[in-house]
N, C-alpha and C positions, 0 to 999 in steps of 0.2 A: 308192247316191244319198245326197247330203248334204242334210239338211233345214236350211232357212235360216229362222230365226224373223224374221219382219218387224218392223221397229221400229213404234212408234205412228205416227211421221210417214209411212211406207210405207203403213200400213193406212189412214190418213187420206186420203192422196192417191189411194189406190185406191178411194175412196168409201164405205170401211167406217164404219159408224156408230159413234162412240167413246163408251162410256158415262163418266159423271162417276165411276163406280166402277172404271173401269179402273186397275189398279195403275200404269199409266204416264201416266195422265192430268196429274199435275203437271208433266211435261215439256212438254205442250202448253199447260197453263195459264201456265207461266212466260214463254212466248212471247206468249200473249194479252195478259198483264200489261204486257210490254214494249212491244207494239205500242200499247196504250192509252196508256202513258206518252209513247211518241215522237209519237203523235196529238196529245195535249194540248200538247207543246211546240211543234209545228209550228203548231197553232192560235194559240197564244199570240204567235207571231212574225208572224202575217199583219198586213199594213199595208194599209189602204185609201189608194192613191194619189189618190183624188178628194177627200179631205178636206184 
């Protein structure tokens, strides 16, 4: 039987609590930072059509 080491993403999707001390945490953190950046860009593009 072959053992398959789950990635941090698989573990996170399975509901496992991911510690900030996890050696793979920087992979998740990079995605979080990208999401924050994209959200900021999208919010800056919002135009209120009522004005």
